[in-house]
C-alpha positions in Angstrom: 0.0 0.0 0.0 1.3 3.4 -0.9 2.4 5.6 2.0 0.5 8.9 2.1 3.6 10.7 3.1 5.3 9.8 -0.1 2.3 10.2 -2.3 3.3 11.3 -5.8 1.5 14.5 -6.7 2.8 14.6 -10.3 -0.6 13.5 -11.6 -1.7 17.1 -10.9 0.9 18.6 -13.2 0.8 18.7 -17.0 3.0 15.9 -18.4 5.1 18.3 -20.5 6.1 20.1 -17.3 7.6 17.1 -15.5 11.1 15.9 -16.1 12.8 13.0 -14.4 14.6 15.4 -12.1 11.2 17.0 -11.2 9.6 13.7 -10.6 12.3 12.9 -8.0 11.6 16.2 -6.2 7.8 15.7 -6.3 8.0 12.4 -4.4 10.1 13.7 -1.5 8.7 12.4 1.8 6.9 15.1 3.8 9.2 14.7 6.8 12.3 15.6 4.6 10.6 18.8 3.3 10.6 20.4 6.7 14.3 21.1 6.9 15.8 24.1 8.8 16.2 26.0 5.6 12.6 25.4 4.4 11.1 26.2 7.8 13.0 29.5 8.0 11.8 30.2 4.5 8.3 29.4 5.6 8.5 31.7 8.6 10.1 34.5 6.6 7.4 34.3 3.9 4.7 34.4 6.6 6.3 37.5 8.0 6.2 39.1 4.5 2.5 38.2 4.3 2.0 39.7 7.8 3.4 43.1 6.7 1.7 43.2 3.3 -1.6 41.5 2.9 -2.1 41.5 6.7 -1.9 45.3 6.7 -4.3 45.5 3.7 -6.7 43.3 5.7 -6.9 46.2 8.3 -8.3 48.6 5.7 -11.7 48.3 7.2 -10.4 50.3 10.1 -9.0 53.0 7.8 -12.2 53.1 5.8 -14.3 53.9 8.9 -11.7 56.3 10.3 -11.3 58.2 7.1 -15.0 58.6 6.6 -15.4 60.0 10.1 -12.3 62.3 10.2 -9.7 63.0 7.6 -11.8 62.4 4.5 -15.3 63.1 6.0 -16.2 65.1 2.9 -15.7 62.1 0.6 -18.2 59.3 -0.1 -17.6 55.6 1.0 -17.1 54.8 -2.7 -14.4 57.4 -3.1 -12.6 56.2 0.1 -12.9 52.7 -1.1 -10.8 53.5 -4.1 -7.7 53.8 -1.9 -8.0 50.1 -0.8 -9.1 49.1 -4.3 -6.0 50.5 -6.0 -3.9 48.9 -3.4 -5.5 45.5 -4.1 -5.3 46.0 -7.8 -1.6 46.7 -7.8 -0.9 43.8 -5.4 -2.6 41.3 -7.7 -1.9 42.9 -11.2 1.8 43.3 -10.4 2.0 39.6 -9.6 1.8 38.8 -13.3 5.2 40.5 -13.8 6.8 39.7 -10.5 5.9 36.0 -10.7 7.8 35.6 -14.0 10.7 37.8 -12.8 11.0 35.4 -9.8 11.2 32.4 -12.1 14.0 34.1 -14.1 16.0 35.9 -11.5 15.1 34.7 -8.0 13.4 36.4 -5.0 16.1 38.0 -2.9 16.4 41.3 -4.6 12.6 41.5 -5.0 12.1 40.9 -1.3 14.5 43.6 -0.3 13.0 46.1 -2.7 9.5 45.2 -1.6 10.4 45.7 2.0 12.0 49.1 1.5 9.0 50.3 -0.6 6.4 49.0 1.9 8.0 50.7 4.9 8.6 53.9 2.9 4.9 54.0 1.8 3.8 53.5 5.5 5.9 56.5 6.5 4.4 58.6 3.6 0.8 57.7 4.6 1.6 59.1 8.1 2.0 62.6 6.6 -1.0 62.5 4.2 -3.7 65.1 4.5 -5.5 65.2 1.2 -7.4 62.5 -0.7 -5.0 62.4 -3.7 -2.1 61.9 -1.2 -3.8 58.9 0.2 -4.4 57.5 -3.3 -0.7 57.8 -4.1 0.8 56.7 -0.8 -1.7 54.0 0.5 -3.1 53.0 -2.9 -0.2 53.1 -5.4 3.0 53.0 -3.5 1.9 50.5 -0.9 0.4 48.3 -3.6 3.7 48.2 -5.5 5.6 47.4 -2.3 3.1 44.6 -1.4 3.3 42.9 -4.9 7.1 42.8 -4.6 6.7 40.9 -1.3 3.7 38.6 -1.8 4.4 36.7 -5.1 8.0 35.9 -4.2 6.9 34.7 -0.8 4.3 32.4 -2.2 6.5 31.0 -5.0 9.4 30.4 -2.6 7.1 28.2 -0.5 5.9 26.5 -3.6 9.5 25.6 -4.5 10.3 24.3 -1.0 7.3 22.2 -0.4 5.6 19.6 -2.7 3.9 16.9 -0.6 2.6 19.3 2.0 2.2 22.3 -0.4 -1.4 23.3 0.7 -0.4 23.2 4.4 2.8 25.2 3.8 0.9 27.8 1.7 -1.8 27.9 4.4 0.8 28.7 7.0 2.2 31.4 4.8 -1.1 33.1 4.0 -2.0 32.7 7.7 0.6 35.4 8.3 -1.7 37.8 6.6 -4.6 36.7 8.8 -2.4 37.2 11.9 -1.7 40.7 10.5 -5.4 41.2 10.0 -5.9 40.4 13.7 -3.1 42.5 15.1 -3.0 45.6 12.8 -6.7 46.7 13.3 -6.2 46.4 17.1 -2.9 48.3 17.0 -4.1 51.0 14.7 -7.4 51.5 16.4 -5.9 51.6 19.9 -3.0 54.0 19.0 -5.1 56.3 16.8 -7.4 57.0 19.8 -4.5 58.2 22.0 -4.4 62.0 21.9 -0.6 62.0 22.3 -0.1 59.7 19.4 -2.7 60.4 16.7 -2.8 59.2 13.1 0.7 60.2 12.0 2.6 58.4 14.8 0.3 55.4 14.6 1.5 54.8 11.0 5.1 55.5 11.9 4.9 53.0 14.8 3.4 50.4 12.4 6.4 51.0 10.0 8.9 50.5 12.8 7.2 47.3 13.8 7.5 46.1 10.2 11.2 46.7 9.8 12.7 43.8 11.9 10.0 41.4 10.6 10.9 42.2 6.9 14.6 42.1 7.6 14.2 38.6 8.9 12.1 37.7 5.9 14.7 39.0 3.4 17.6 37.3 5.2 16.1 33.8 5.7 13.7 33.4 2.8 15.7 31.3 0.3 14.9 28.8 -2.5 15.8 25.1 -1.8 19.4 24.1 -2.4 20.1 22.1 -5.6 21.0 18.5 -5.1 24.7 17.5 -5.5 23.8 15.5 -8.6 22.3 18.6 -10.3 25.4 20.7 -9.4 27.7 18.0 -10.7 25.8 17.8 -13.9 26.1 21.5 -14.4 29.8 21.3 -13.7 30.3 18.5 -16.1 28.6 20.4 -18.9 30.9 23.3 -18.3 28.2 25.8 -18.8 26.3 28.1 -16.5 22.6 27.1 -16.0 20.5 29.2 -18.5 17.6 31.2 -17.2 14.2 29.8 -18.3 12.7 31.5 -21.3 9.7 33.7 -21.0 7.2 31.1 -22.0 3.5 31.9 -21.7 2.2 28.6 -23.1 1.2 27.3 -19.7 -1.3 30.1 -19.5 -3.3 28.9 -22.5 -4.3 25.6 -20.9 -8.0 25.2 -20.0 -7.4 24.5 -16.3 -5.3 27.7 -16.0 -7.8 29.9 -17.7 -10.8 28.5 -15.9 -9.0 28.7 -12.5 -8.1 32.3 -13.2 -11.7 33.1 -14.3 -13.1 31.5 -11.1 -11.0 33.6 -8.8 -11.7 36.7 -10.9 -15.4 36.3 -10.1 -14.8 35.4 -6.4 -12.8 38.6 -5.8 -15.7 40.8 -6.8 -17.3 40.0 -3.5 -14.8 38.2 -1.2 -13.4 41.3 0.6 -16.7 43.1 1.2 -17.1 41.8 4.8 -13.5 42.6 5.5 -14.0 46.2 4.4 -17.6 46.9 5.4 -18.5 44.8 8.4 -17.2 47.6 10.7 -19.4 50.2 9.0 -22.3 47.7 9.1 -21.9 47.2 12.8 -21.8 51.0 13.4 -24.9 51.4 11.3 -26.7 48.8 13.5 -25.9 50.8 16.6 -23.2 48.5 18.1 -20.5 50.1 20.2 -17.5 51.6 18.3 -15.0 49.3 20.0 -17.0 46.1 19.0 -17.5 47.5 15.5 -13.8 48.2 14.9 -12.8 44.8 16.4 -15.1 42.9 13.9 -12.2 43.2 11.4 -9.9 41.5 13.9 -12.5 38.8 14.6 -12.9 38.0 10.9 -9.1 37.8 10.4 -8.7 35.8 13.6 -11.1 33.2 12.3 -9.4 33.5 8.9 -6.1 32.5 10.5 -7.5 29.0 11.3 -9.3 29.0 8.0 -6.0 29.3 6.1 -4.2 26.5 7.9 -6.8 23.8 8.7 -8.2 23.5 5.1 -4.7 23.3 3.9 -4.0 20.3 6.1 -7.2 18.6 4.8 -6.6 19.7 1.1 -3.3 17.8 0.8 -5.3 14.6 1.3 -8.7 15.2 -0.2 -7.9 17.7 -3.0 -7.0 21.3 -3.1 -9.7 22.2 -5.7 -12.3 20.2 -3.8 -11.7 22.1 -0.5 -11.4 25.5 -2.3 -14.8 24.9 -4.0 -16.4 23.9 -0.7 -15.0 26.9 1.2 -16.1 29.3 -1.6 -19.6 27.8 -1.6 -19.9 28.1 2.2 -18.6 31.7 2.1 -21.3 32.6 -0.5 -24.1 31.2 1.6 -22.8 33.0 4.7 -22.5 36.3 2.8 -26.2 36.0 1.7 -27.1 35.9 5.4 -25.2 39.1 6.3 -28.2 41.4 6.9 -30.0 38.9 9.1 -27.4 39.8 11.8 -28.9 42.2 14.2 -27.4 41.3 17.6 -23.9 41.3 19.2 -23.8 37.5 19.2 -24.9 37.5 15.6 -22.2 39.8 14.3 -19.6 37.8 16.2 -20.8 34.5 14.8 -21.1 36.0 11.3 -17.5 37.3 11.5 -16.1 34.0 12.7 -18.0 31.9 10.1 -17.1 34.2 7.2 -13.5 34.7 8.3 -12.9 30.9 8.6 -14.4 30.0 5.2 -13.0 32.9 3.2 -9.6 32.2 4.8 -9.7 28.8 3.1 -10.2 30.5 -0.3 -7.2 32.8 0.2 -4.8 30.0 1.0 -6.1 27.4 -1.3 -6.1 29.8 -4.3 -2.3 29.7 -4.3 -2.3 25.9 -3.8 -4.6 25.4 -6.7 -2.5 27.7 -8.9 0.7 25.9 -7.9 -0.9 22.5 -8.5 -1.6 23.2 -12.2 1.9 24.7 -12.7 5.1 22.9 -13.5 8.2 23.2 -11.3 9.7 25.9 -13.5 6.5 27.8 -14.1 5.1 28.2 -10.6 5.8 31.9 -10.4 4.2 32.5 -13.8 1.0 30.6 -13.0 0.6 31.9 -9.4 1.3 35.4 -10.7 -1.3 35.0 -13.6 -4.0 33.7 -11.3 -3.3 36.5 -8.8 -3.3 39.1 -11.6 -6.6 37.8 -12.9 -8.2 39.0 -9.7 -6.7 42.5 -10.0 -9.5 44.1 -11.9 -12.3 42.6 -9.8 -10.4 43.5 -6.6 -10.0 47.1 -8.1 -13.7 47.4 -8.8 -15.1 45.5 -5.8 -14.6 48.1 -3.0 -16.0 51.1 -4.9 -18.9 49.0 -6.1 -19.6 48.0 -2.5 -19.6 51.6 -1.3 -21.9 52.6 -4.1 -24.3 49.8 -3.4 -24.5 50.7 0.3 -25.2 54.4 -0.4 -27.9 53.7 -3.0 -29.6 50.4 -1.9 -28.3 49.6 1.6 -26.5 46.6 3.0 -29.0 44.0 1.6 -27.7 44.7 -1.9 -24.1 44.3 -0.7 -25.0 41.0 0.9 -26.6 39.7 -2.4 -23.7 41.0 -4.5 -21.1 39.3 -2.3 -22.9 36.0 -2.1 -23.7 35.7 -5.8 -20.1 36.5 -6.9 -18.7 33.9 -4.6 -21.2 31.2 -5.7 -20.5 31.9 -9.4 -16.8 31.8 -8.8 -17.1 28.4 -7.1 -19.1 27.1 -10.0 -16.4 28.0 -12.5 -13.7 26.4 -10.2 -15.8 23.2 -10.3 -15.6 23.3 -14.1 -11.9 23.8 -13.9 -11.6 20.8 -11.7 -13.7 18.7 -14.1 -11.3 19.6 -17.0 -8.5 18.0 -15.0 -10.4 14.8 -14.2 -14.0 14.1 -15.3 -15.1 12.6 -12.0 -17.2 14.8 -9.7 -15.7 13.3 -6.5 -12.2 12.8 -7.8 -9.4 14.1 -5.5 -8.1 17.2 -7.3 
């Protein structure tokens, strides 16, 4: 009987992408994947996610704060463009950064992304006008984030094969941890008269510096085997960089997977960005309202790890489709929440299930890629969500102002359910069996 720990996952990859060398790497036992080098890489990549996507996950606090103070003359939809542009550049930039990673490696990108991210945080601290927030928190922070996120995900994909979904879940969980901590830190500091908005952002930047330095130093690709090094030496030639080949992106499963997540991202972040305002509109205390973002992200932390553990055994696409469907159903129940207990349960349920989507998205993308195209495919799937992520927040703000939160609930739920249906079609193109482990 085949040992689960040495299960060959090469069936999930296109035959043309697998060489004899890659097949050896794909069948590495799970216990040998967790080396000191790979674990430090995993921790460093989680730190990069904590400081990038984790900070974006706290935008709900900024949305509510800006609408009440600094940008009170702007509409919810206008303020939402700040977070939308940030999300757009994070995901759209991945199409380029993913391929650059495949060709040149991640170290320089991580350092550049870290410097840009911290610099943008410091610039936000001195912003006063709407256009300044657009440039600093929307554009500059988005560029810094995309230089951090895609290399982090791809490095984990290179280091782990058998336990890929679990490892990516741990990495993306770093963003959930950030989504728990950053809203609490920002909300607590910003209320202090002696600190205020400016120093709140500067303190956040100082917190990021040691975390990102650790990430840049210890996040490294796996070492080549002695056999590969000897082969390169015997040939007497330097290893050539892989050509910029986009053929992997024309496969049905790649296009359908990208399309599925494109639809999902139209609604997935709505509860992250607007639950705080919904709670305030329902008359809940300001403290509880601001902490709903942390509750969602706290539940998302577990949602990004636990489904990854299950997905490696029962199928990454299977779990992602299930978590997307559950998230859509929960979103449709949003406006039935009218009590403190209800808002907490809603936040926990949606956070857990949407967390599974965010971690398994990368696992699904990595699964349909070859070992030398993982950056390209992960970047393409992330980039496919950029336009829907860009449009989603302003659409949400406009829906609230014109039709109320019921319309936002329907919009969120339907986009998630449609995206889940397209992912199901993508799964069936890989194996025409409904209950197959994919």
